[in-house]
C-alpha positions, 0 to 999 in steps of 0.5 A: 470473510474471504481472501478476496475481502482482504485484498480489497480492504488492502487496496482501499487502505492503500488508496488512503495511505498513498494520498495521506503520504503524498497528496499534501505535496500537491494539494497543500503546497505552500501551506503550513507543515502542521496543516499538512500533518493534520490533514494527513492524519485525518486521511490516515484514519480511514486507511487504518479503518481498512488496514486493521480489518484487512490484517485481522481477516487476512491473518486467518488465510495468509501468514504475517509475511505474506500479508506484508509482501501483499501489502507492499505489492498493492502499495507499489501498484497504487503508487504508480497510478497515483504518481502518473494520474494525480501527481503527473509524474513520469515513471522511469524504468528503474520503477519497473525493475523495483516492481519486478523485485517485489513480484519476485518477493511475492513468489518466494512468500507464496510458494509452498516450502517448509519453515526454517525451524 
């Protein structure tokens, strides 16, 4: 498996995760909270079916902190598209600034430096 496989699995898992976390706000609005929880858990199952293999494959190529930061960057990108396209929300400039902070986090996680210990 390759680094690219890890990225694609993380993208897929984040698609499911974002819907599981926020899709019920639109699709199950006014429905019992227990139903929203059960549906979200069902969707999250597929997230984990992709997230666990992504981390197992990626851990051979990336460090644990790199995997985490990569996942967060993918999450913010997918969340932005989901917010605008599916939830019909307008993104504000603060979202851009927060996203740029994650890009800076990626820079620091992926540059080559010596460990602290």
